[in-house]
DRENMARKOL-675186 format. One record per residue (C-alpha): residue number from 0; residue in one letter; x, y, z. Coordinates in Angstrom, 2 decimals, decimal comma, always signed. Layout:
<atoms>
atom seq=NUM; type=A; X=X; Y=Y; Z=Z
...
</atoms>
This chain:
<atoms>
atom seq=0; type=G; X=+184,05; Y=+97,26; Z=+127,34
atom seq=1; type=V; X=+180,36; Y=+97,55; Z=+128,06
atom seq=2; type=L; X=+180,78; Y=+101,03; Z=+129,53
atom seq=3; type=N; X=+182,54; Y=+102,28; Z=+126,40
atom seq=4; type=T; X=+179,75; Y=+101,11; Z=+124,13
atom seq=5; type=Q; X=+176,48; Y=+101,68; Z=+125,95
atom seq=6; type=K; X=+176,65; Y=+105,51; Z=+125,47
atom seq=7; type=D; X=+174,87; Y=+106,48; Z=+128,72
atom seq=8; type=K; X=+171,76; Y=+104,28; Z=+128,22
atom seq=9; type=A; X=+171,94; Y=+102,55; Z=+131,64
atom seq=10; type=D; X=+169,27; Y=+103,48; Z=+134,05
atom seq=11; type=Y; X=+171,16; Y=+102,04; Z=+137,00
atom seq=12; type=Y; X=+174,17; Y=+99,81; Z=+137,62
atom seq=13; type=V; X=+174,42; Y=+96,49; Z=+139,53
atom seq=14; type=I; X=+177,11; Y=+94,98; Z=+141,60
atom seq=15; type=H; X=+177,21; Y=+91,37; Z=+142,92
atom seq=16; type=S; X=+179,88; Y=+90,65; Z=+145,52
atom seq=17; type=Y; X=+180,69; Y=+87,80; Z=+147,96
atom seq=18; type=Y; X=+183,35; Y=+90,02; Z=+149,60
atom seq=19; type=T; X=+185,94; Y=+87,53; Z=+150,94
atom seq=20; type=N; X=+188,39; Y=+85,66; Z=+148,83
atom seq=21; type=Y; X=+186,72; Y=+82,90; Z=+147,10
atom seq=22; type=Q; X=+186,18; Y=+79,73; Z=+149,26
atom seq=23; type=T; X=+189,17; Y=+80,37; Z=+151,58
atom seq=24; type=N; X=+189,02; Y=+79,60; Z=+155,30
atom seq=25; type=A; X=+189,19; Y=+83,40; Z=+156,19
atom seq=26; type=S; X=+189,64; Y=+84,60; Z=+159,74
atom seq=27; type=A; X=+186,94; Y=+86,75; Z=+161,47
atom seq=28; type=D; X=+189,27; Y=+89,85; Z=+161,38
atom seq=29; type=E; X=+189,65; Y=+89,36; Z=+157,55
atom seq=30; type=I; X=+185,86; Y=+88,82; Z=+156,98
atom seq=31; type=L; X=+184,95; Y=+91,98; Z=+159,10
atom seq=32; type=A; X=+187,40; Y=+94,15; Z=+157,40
atom seq=33; type=T; X=+185,88; Y=+93,44; Z=+153,90
atom seq=34; type=A; X=+182,55; Y=+94,72; Z=+154,96
atom seq=35; type=S; X=+183,74; Y=+98,35; Z=+155,05
atom seq=36; type=D; X=+186,71; Y=+98,26; Z=+152,84
atom seq=37; type=N; X=+185,15; Y=+96,50; Z=+149,81
atom seq=38; type=T; X=+181,83; Y=+98,32; Z=+150,01
atom seq=39; type=T; X=+183,72; Y=+101,68; Z=+149,67
atom seq=40; type=A; X=+186,22; Y=+100,32; Z=+147,08
atom seq=41; type=M; X=+183,65; Y=+98,92; Z=+144,92
atom seq=42; type=M; X=+181,62; Y=+102,11; Z=+144,65
atom seq=43; type=N; X=+184,71; Y=+104,13; Z=+144,02
atom seq=44; type=Y; X=+185,85; Y=+101,80; Z=+141,26
atom seq=45; type=L; X=+182,48; Y=+101,79; Z=+139,52
atom seq=46; type=K; X=+182,07; Y=+105,61; Z=+139,76
atom seq=47; type=S; X=+185,62; Y=+106,07; Z=+138,35
atom seq=48; type=N; X=+185,00; Y=+103,72; Z=+135,43
atom seq=49; type=I; X=+181,53; Y=+105,11; Z=+134,63
atom seq=50; type=S; X=+182,77; Y=+108,78; Z=+134,56
atom seq=51; type=G; X=+186,07; Y=+107,65; Z=+132,81
atom seq=52; type=S; X=+184,10; Y=+106,01; Z=+129,92
atom seq=53; type=G; X=+182,06; Y=+109,17; Z=+129,31
atom seq=54; type=N; X=+178,92; Y=+108,04; Z=+130,97
atom seq=55; type=S; X=+176,77; Y=+109,74; Z=+133,66
atom seq=56; type=V; X=+176,82; Y=+108,25; Z=+137,14
atom seq=57; type=K; X=+173,47; Y=+106,61; Z=+137,85
atom seq=58; type=P; X=+172,09; Y=+104,80; Z=+140,97
atom seq=59; type=V; X=+174,16; Y=+101,69; Z=+141,96
atom seq=60; type=V; X=+172,63; Y=+98,69; Z=+143,61
atom seq=61; type=L; X=+174,35; Y=+95,93; Z=+145,30
atom seq=62; type=D; X=+171,63; Y=+93,43; Z=+144,72
atom seq=63; type=E; X=+173,46; Y=+90,13; Z=+145,64
atom seq=64; type=W; X=+175,95; Y=+89,85; Z=+148,54
atom seq=65; type=N; X=+177,21; Y=+87,52; Z=+151,19
atom seq=66; type=I; X=+180,58; Y=+85,92; Z=+152,06
atom seq=67; type=T; X=+182,23; Y=+82,83; Z=+150,48
atom seq=68; type=S; X=+184,55; Y=+82,09; Z=+153,38
atom seq=69; type=Q; X=+184,29; Y=+78,30; Z=+154,18
atom seq=70; type=G; X=+185,92; Y=+75,59; Z=+156,25
atom seq=71; type=S; X=+184,88; Y=+76,96; Z=+159,75
atom seq=72; type=R; X=+181,12; Y=+77,40; Z=+159,11
atom seq=73; type=Q; X=+181,66; Y=+81,09; Z=+158,76
atom seq=74; type=Q; X=+178,66; Y=+81,68; Z=+156,66
atom seq=75; type=V; X=+176,19; Y=+80,60; Z=+159,31
atom seq=76; type=S; X=+178,00; Y=+82,17; Z=+162,22
atom seq=77; type=F; X=+177,30; Y=+85,35; Z=+164,14
atom seq=78; type=V; X=+180,36; Y=+86,92; Z=+162,50
atom seq=79; type=N; X=+178,44; Y=+86,89; Z=+159,16
atom seq=80; type=G; X=+175,72; Y=+88,87; Z=+161,07
atom seq=81; type=M; X=+178,28; Y=+91,43; Z=+162,24
atom seq=82; type=H; X=+179,49; Y=+91,63; Z=+158,64
atom seq=83; type=A; X=+176,00; Y=+92,33; Z=+157,43
atom seq=84; type=T; X=+175,56; Y=+95,02; Z=+159,91
atom seq=85; type=I; X=+178,75; Y=+96,88; Z=+158,85
atom seq=86; type=L; X=+177,95; Y=+96,31; Z=+155,24
atom seq=87; type=M; X=+174,53; Y=+97,74; Z=+155,37
atom seq=88; type=A; X=+175,62; Y=+100,81; Z=+157,19
atom seq=89; type=E; X=+178,57; Y=+101,29; Z=+154,88
atom seq=90; type=A; X=+176,26; Y=+101,02; Z=+151,89
atom seq=91; type=I; X=+174,11; Y=+103,80; Z=+153,17
atom seq=92; type=K; X=+177,27; Y=+105,85; Z=+153,81
atom seq=93; type=N; X=+178,41; Y=+105,31; Z=+150,16
atom seq=94; type=K; X=+174,85; Y=+105,94; Z=+148,81
atom seq=95; type=Y; X=+174,02; Y=+102,62; Z=+147,31
atom seq=96; type=G; X=+170,50; Y=+102,69; Z=+145,96
atom seq=97; type=L; X=+169,67; Y=+99,20; Z=+147,50
atom seq=98; type=T; X=+171,20; Y=+96,18; Z=+148,95
atom seq=99; type=A; X=+169,70; Y=+92,65; Z=+148,70
atom seq=100; type=R; X=+171,31; Y=+89,85; Z=+150,60
atom seq=101; type=W; X=+171,71; Y=+86,35; Z=+148,88
atom seq=102; type=D; X=+169,68; Y=+84,37; Z=+149,96
atom seq=103; type=L; X=+166,73; Y=+83,40; Z=+152,16
atom seq=104; type=A; X=+167,21; Y=+79,70; Z=+151,98
atom seq=105; type=N; X=+169,94; Y=+77,52; Z=+150,41
atom seq=106; type=G; X=+171,44; Y=+74,17; Z=+151,45
atom seq=107; type=W; X=+173,30; Y=+73,22; Z=+154,53
atom seq=108; type=N; X=+176,61; Y=+71,86; Z=+152,93
atom seq=109; type=N; X=+178,28; Y=+71,45; Z=+156,33
atom seq=110; type=G; X=+177,71; Y=+75,02; Z=+157,23
atom seq=111; type=N; X=+178,66; Y=+76,53; Z=+153,79
atom seq=112; type=D; X=+175,23; Y=+77,88; Z=+153,54
atom seq=113; type=H; X=+174,17; Y=+81,42; Z=+152,43
atom seq=114; type=G; X=+170,59; Y=+80,86; Z=+153,64
atom seq=115; type=L; X=+169,19; Y=+83,36; Z=+156,11
atom seq=116; type=F; X=+167,06; Y=+80,52; Z=+157,26
atom seq=117; type=N; X=+167,55; Y=+76,70; Z=+157,61
atom seq=118; type=I; X=+165,74; Y=+75,12; Z=+154,69
atom seq=119; type=G; X=+165,32; Y=+71,94; Z=+156,70
atom seq=120; type=D; X=+168,59; Y=+70,05; Z=+156,25
atom seq=121; type=E; X=+170,57; Y=+71,51; Z=+159,11
atom seq=122; type=P; X=+171,13; Y=+68,84; Z=+161,81
atom seq=123; type=G; X=+169,43; Y=+69,44; Z=+165,09
atom seq=124; type=V; X=+167,43; Y=+72,56; Z=+164,40
atom seq=125; type=P; X=+163,80; Y=+73,07; Z=+163,11
atom seq=126; type=K; X=+163,00; Y=+73,98; Z=+159,51
atom seq=127; type=W; X=+163,15; Y=+77,71; Z=+158,83
atom seq=128; type=N; X=+165,09; Y=+78,38; Z=+162,02
atom seq=129; type=P; X=+166,67; Y=+81,89; Z=+161,61
atom seq=130; type=R; X=+170,51; Y=+81,98; Z=+161,35
atom seq=131; type=P; X=+172,32; Y=+84,56; Z=+163,47
atom seq=132; type=A; X=+172,55; Y=+87,15; Z=+160,54
atom seq=133; type=F; X=+168,79; Y=+87,43; Z=+160,75
atom seq=134; type=Y; X=+168,83; Y=+88,94; Z=+164,11
atom seq=135; type=Y; X=+171,39; Y=+91,63; Z=+163,30
atom seq=136; type=I; X=+169,43; Y=+92,58; Z=+160,21
atom seq=137; type=Y; X=+166,18; Y=+92,73; Z=+162,29
atom seq=138; type=Y; X=+167,61; Y=+95,05; Z=+164,97
atom seq=139; type=F; X=+169,45; Y=+97,19; Z=+162,39
atom seq=140; type=Q; X=+166,08; Y=+97,81; Z=+160,74
atom seq=141; type=K; X=+164,39; Y=+98,36; Z=+164,22
atom seq=142; type=M; X=+166,99; Y=+100,81; Z=+165,60
atom seq=143; type=F; X=+168,25; Y=+102,59; Z=+162,56
atom seq=144; type=G; X=+166,38; Y=+105,82; Z=+161,52
atom seq=145; type=D; X=+165,45; Y=+107,69; Z=+158,37
atom seq=146; type=R; X=+168,73; Y=+109,62; Z=+157,78
atom seq=147; type=M; X=+172,37; Y=+108,82; Z=+158,47
atom seq=148; type=L; X=+174,25; Y=+111,17; Z=+160,64
atom seq=149; type=E; X=+178,10; Y=+111,86; Z=+160,84
atom seq=150; type=T; X=+180,05; Y=+110,17; Z=+163,57
atom seq=151; type=S; X=+183,60; Y=+110,04; Z=+164,74
atom seq=152; type=V; X=+185,51; Y=+107,87; Z=+167,17
atom seq=153; type=V; X=+188,15; Y=+108,92; Z=+169,71
atom seq=154; type=G; X=+190,20; Y=+105,99; Z=+170,95
atom seq=155; type=G; X=+188,36; Y=+102,66; Z=+170,99
atom seq=156; type=N; X=+190,41; Y=+100,36; Z=+168,78
atom seq=157; type=N; X=+188,45; Y=+98,46; Z=+166,33
atom seq=158; type=V; X=+185,09; Y=+100,20; Z=+167,22
atom seq=159; type=M; X=+182,98; Y=+101,27; Z=+164,37
atom seq=160; type=T; X=+180,00; Y=+103,76; Z=+164,82
atom seq=161; type=Y; X=+177,04; Y=+104,63; Z=+162,67
atom seq=162; type=A; X=+174,39; Y=+107,14; Z=+163,78
atom seq=163; type=S; X=+170,96; Y=+108,06; Z=+162,43
atom seq=164; type=S; X=+167,95; Y=+110,27; Z=+163,10
atom seq=165; type=F; X=+164,36; Y=+109,29; Z=+163,10
atom seq=166; type=S; X=+161,60; Y=+111,54; Z=+161,64
atom seq=167; type=S; X=+160,16; Y=+111,55; Z=+165,23
atom seq=168; type=G; X=+163,37; Y=+113,28; Z=+166,52
atom seq=169; type=Q; X=+165,05; Y=+110,36; Z=+168,14
atom seq=170; type=K; X=+168,51; Y=+109,20; Z=+167,38
atom seq=171; type=G; X=+169,85; Y=+105,82; Z=+166,67
atom seq=172; type=V; X=+173,54; Y=+104,66; Z=+167,14
atom seq=173; type=V; X=+174,96; Y=+101,36; Z=+165,98
atom seq=174; type=L; X=+178,32; Y=+100,48; Z=+167,66
atom seq=175; type=V; X=+180,44; Y=+97,48; Z=+166,38
atom seq=176; type=N; X=+183,31; Y=+96,09; Z=+168,40
atom seq=177; type=K; X=+185,34; Y=+94,08; Z=+165,88
atom seq=178; type=S; X=+188,01; Y=+93,21; Z=+168,43
atom seq=179; type=K; X=+188,23; Y=+90,29; Z=+170,84
atom seq=180; type=S; X=+188,68; Y=+92,59; Z=+173,88
atom seq=181; type=N; X=+185,83; Y=+94,22; Z=+175,86
atom seq=182; type=Q; X=+185,59; Y=+97,96; Z=+175,43
atom seq=183; type=Y; X=+183,41; Y=+100,73; Z=+176,72
atom seq=184; type=A; X=+181,85; Y=+103,65; Z=+174,82
atom seq=185; type=V; X=+180,52; Y=+107,14; Z=+175,98
atom seq=186; type=I; X=+178,25; Y=+108,62; Z=+173,39
atom seq=187; type=S; X=+178,40; Y=+112,55; Z=+172,87
atom seq=188; type=L; X=+175,72; Y=+114,27; Z=+170,81
atom seq=189; type=K; X=+176,31; Y=+117,37; Z=+168,81
atom seq=190; type=N; X=+173,41; Y=+119,67; Z=+167,77
atom seq=191; type=A; X=+170,90; Y=+117,41; Z=+169,73
atom seq=192; type=N; X=+169,79; Y=+116,90; Z=+173,30
atom seq=193; type=P; X=+169,24; Y=+113,49; Z=+174,68
atom seq=194; type=G; X=+165,99; Y=+112,27; Z=+176,07
atom seq=195; type=K; X=+165,75; Y=+111,31; Z=+179,75
atom seq=196; type=R; X=+166,59; Y=+107,57; Z=+179,03
atom seq=197; type=Y; X=+168,48; Y=+105,61; Z=+176,42
atom seq=198; type=Y; X=+167,82; Y=+102,07; Z=+175,31
atom seq=199; type=W; X=+169,87; Y=+99,46; Z=+173,65
atom seq=200; type=Y; X=+170,32; Y=+95,83; Z=+172,50
atom seq=201; type=T; X=+173,66; Y=+94,07; Z=+172,77
atom seq=202; type=L; X=+174,24; Y=+91,12; Z=+170,33
atom seq=203; type=V; X=+177,02; Y=+88,66; Z=+170,93
atom seq=204; type=G; X=+178,00; Y=+85,22; Z=+169,76
atom seq=205; type=G; X=+178,10; Y=+82,05; Z=+171,79
atom seq=206; type=T; X=+181,04; Y=+79,88; Z=+172,96
atom seq=207; type=D; X=+180,52; Y=+77,11; Z=+170,37
atom seq=208; type=N; X=+182,79; Y=+76,65; Z=+167,41
atom seq=209; type=G; X=+185,74; Y=+78,84; Z=+168,27
atom seq=210; type=D; X=+185,57; Y=+82,29; Z=+166,55
atom seq=211; type=F; X=+182,43; Y=+81,34; Z=+164,54
atom seq=212; type=S; X=+179,69; Y=+80,53; Z=+166,94
atom seq=213; type=A; X=+176,52; Y=+79,44; Z=+165,26
atom seq=214; type=K; X=+174,54; Y=+81,20; Z=+167,98
atom seq=215; type=V; X=+173,59; Y=+84,88; Z=+168,88
atom seq=216; type=Y; X=+172,40; Y=+86,19; Z=+172,12
atom seq=217; type=V; X=+170,31; Y=+89,33; Z=+172,31
atom seq=218; type=N; X=+170,48; Y=+91,00; Z=+175,75
atom seq=219; type=S; X=+171,68; Y=+87,54; Z=+177,11
atom seq=220; type=K; X=+168,65; Y=+85,64; Z=+175,59
atom seq=221; type=G; X=+169,87; Y=+82,94; Z=+173,13
atom seq=222; type=P; X=+168,60; Y=+79,92; Z=+171,22
atom seq=223; type=S; X=+167,07; Y=+76,80; Z=+172,65
atom seq=224; type=D; X=+168,41; Y=+74,81; Z=+169,66
atom seq=225; type=A; X=+171,92; Y=+74,11; Z=+168,44
atom seq=226; type=S; X=+172,03; Y=+77,43; Z=+166,44
atom seq=227; type=G; X=+170,36; Y=+80,48; Z=+165,80
atom seq=228; type=G; X=+168,99; Y=+83,00; Z=+168,23
atom seq=229; type=P; X=+166,02; Y=+83,66; Z=+170,57
atom seq=230; type=A; X=+163,62; Y=+82,42; Z=+167,87
atom seq=231; type=D; X=+160,38; Y=+82,71; Z=+169,75
atom seq=232; type=S; X=+161,02; Y=+85,90; Z=+171,68
atom seq=233; type=Y; X=+163,13; Y=+88,23; Z=+169,64
atom seq=234; type=T; X=+160,29; Y=+90,70; Z=+168,91
atom seq=235; type=S; X=+159,38; Y=+90,97; Z=+172,63
atom seq=236; type=I; X=+162,83; Y=+91,14; Z=+174,12
atom seq=237; type=K; X=+163,02; Y=+94,38; Z=+176,19
atom seq=238; type=P; X=+165,96; Y=+96,60; Z=+175,62
atom seq=239; type=Y; X=+168,41; Y=+97,53; Z=+178,29
atom seq=240; type=S; X=+167,72; Y=+101,08; Z=+179,63
atom seq=241; type=A; X=+169,38; Y=+103,71; Z=+181,66
atom seq=242; type=P; X=+169,01; Y=+107,36; Z=+182,52
atom seq=243; type=S; X=+170,97; Y=+109,73; Z=+180,38
atom seq=244; type=E; X=+171,46; Y=+112,27; Z=+183,02
atom seq=245; type=G; X=+174,93; Y=+110,90; Z=+183,90
atom seq=246; type=G; X=+175,94; Y=+110,50; Z=+180,32
atom seq=247; type=I; X=+175,29; Y=+107,85; Z=+177,70
atom seq=248; type=K; X=+177,59; Y=+104,98; Z=+178,36
atom seq=249; type=V; X=+177,43; Y=+101,43; Z=+177,18
atom seq=250; type=A; X=+179,61; Y=+98,26; Z=+177,45
atom seq=251; type=L; X=+180,90; Y=+96,71; Z=+174,19
atom seq=252; type=P; X=+181,66; Y=+93,01; Z=+174,82
atom seq=253; type=S; X=+184,09; Y=+91,11; Z=+172,61
atom seq=254; type=R; X=+182,91; Y=+91,00; Z=+168,97
atom seq=255; type=S; X=+179,60; Y=+92,61; Z=+169,70
atom seq=256; type=V; X=+177,14; Y=+94,93; Z=+168,14
atom seq=257; type=V; X=+175,09; Y=+97,35; Z=+170,15
atom seq=258; type=F; X=+171,94; Y=+98,91; Z=+168,71
atom seq=259; type=L; X=+171,16; Y=+102,04; Z=+170,76
</atoms>
């Protein structure tokens, strides 16, 4: 109704989405699938309705997003960090003008907490302790460049890839293994030559709380508290490194994200 009456007056369009079915105890597989599927479907739906109502397509922003899955502490788990990684990459691919995650701090509510940081009511951890999703967002920003590049995957069930270039000439690759089995990747570059070495960070969850660990380990370094990640050292963790002469190869542990 709005689109039919506003006569092309909008400067931009806004989407809010909490991705998963409302307050259901969704599985990790279901949650991760929504990050790519819904991000694409929402943009296609909005563009179709904008054009179909005689309006011009303007920038689209996803300025409030998270997941509403609950019952297994999904929102404060490393799986929500994996979801954020896929979502941000898919938003770039689908040319969203902006994404803004909801929110910085909220309330514990037995793990049904959208807060990126503990506001002070989560048992056993200090106030402002970062949740796992924080670390995925941090390393995405650190390792993703200025321009997205095209990628394709041969084999590798449930492996998602996103590539980018930096203005300095370096390339960045994000690899997401959504499956519960270990996999291995060989990276081939087209129209680019690798440097002498390549560097990467591997983020995986812990062994607590079944599929929804409240912990994240960055290159095997994890939290000293009951949840979160390597809070005091995450900016100084050295990446893994190897010479590229024999090919760019990396292990993808179960439900892992590699920032390379």
